[in-house]
matplotlib code that plots the C-alpha trace (Angstrom):
import matplotlib.pyplot as plt

x = [-5.5, -5.6, -2.8, -1.2, 2.4, 5.0, 8.7, 8.7, 11.3, 10.5, 10.2, 11.4, 9.8, 6.2, 4.1, 2.5, 5.9, 7.1, 4.1, 4.4, 8.0, 7.5, 4.6, 6.1, 6.4, 2.7, 1.2, -0.5, -1.0, -3.8, -3.5, -3.7, -1.7, -2.8, -3.6, -6.8, -8.6, -7.5, -4.4, -4.1, -3.5, 0.0, 0.1, -1.6, -1.5, -3.4, -2.5, -4.6, -4.3, -7.2, -7.6, -10.5, -12.4, -12.0, -9.7, -7.5, -4.9, -4.7, -2.1, -2.1, 0.9, 1.4, 3.9, 6.9, 9.6, 10.6, 9.2, 6.3, 5.6, 3.1, 0.1, -2.0, -2.8, -5.5, -5.4, -7.7, -6.9, -4.3, -2.7]
y = [7.5, 9.0, 10.9, 12.3, 11.3, 14.0, 13.4, 9.8, 7.9, 6.4, 2.7, 0.6, -2.7, -4.0, -1.9, -5.0, -6.6, -3.3, -2.8, -6.5, -5.9, -2.4, -3.6, -7.0, -6.0, -5.0, -7.8, -10.7, -14.3, -14.4, -10.8, -10.6, -7.9, -7.5, -5.2, -3.2, -0.9, -1.4, -3.6, -3.6, 0.1, 1.0, 4.4, 3.8, 1.1, 0.6, -1.9, -3.0, -5.1, -7.2, -8.6, -10.7, -9.8, -6.0, -3.6, -2.1, -0.3, 1.1, 3.0, 4.5, 5.0, 6.6, 5.9, 8.2, 7.5, 3.9, 3.6, 4.4, 7.4, 7.1, 9.4, 8.7, 6.2, 5.2, 2.9, 1.8, 3.2, 0.9, -0.4]
z = [10.3, 6.9, 5.2, 2.2, 1.6, 2.1, 1.3, 0.2, -1.7, -5.1, -4.9, -7.8, -6.9, -7.0, -4.6, -3.1, -2.3, -0.9, 1.4, 2.6, 3.5, 5.1, 7.2, 8.1, 11.8, 12.0, 10.1, 11.9, 10.9, 8.4, 7.2, 3.4, 1.5, -2.1, -5.0, -4.8, -7.2, -10.8, -10.7, -14.5, -14.5, -15.7, -14.0, -10.6, -8.0, -4.7, -2.1, 0.9, 4.0, 5.0, 8.5, 9.6, 6.5, 7.0, 5.1, 7.7, 5.6, 2.1, 0.2, -3.3, -5.6, -9.0, -11.7, -11.7, -14.2, -13.7, -10.2, -7.9, -5.6, -2.7, -3.0, 0.0, 2.7, 5.2, 8.2, 11.0, 14.4, 16.1, 13.0]

ax = plt.figure().add_subplot(projection="3d")
ax.plot(x, y, z, "-o")
ax.set_aspect("equal")
plt.show()
């Protein structure tokens, strides 16, 4: 599934921590949630979930004021 975010709330916390919390009910033992792309960027963040060596979910955020807005996401079927 791929998508572009619609009406999303601005998050004020670290995007990796936010994704880990939001997906906690869908994560499995051994899944790795971490930064992707250019984690040093001050204006953009990407987060990915890796399961069994494969990227199964990604989401991109951009800086908006003091927080982050979701730009787009992509996930494997069934996640």
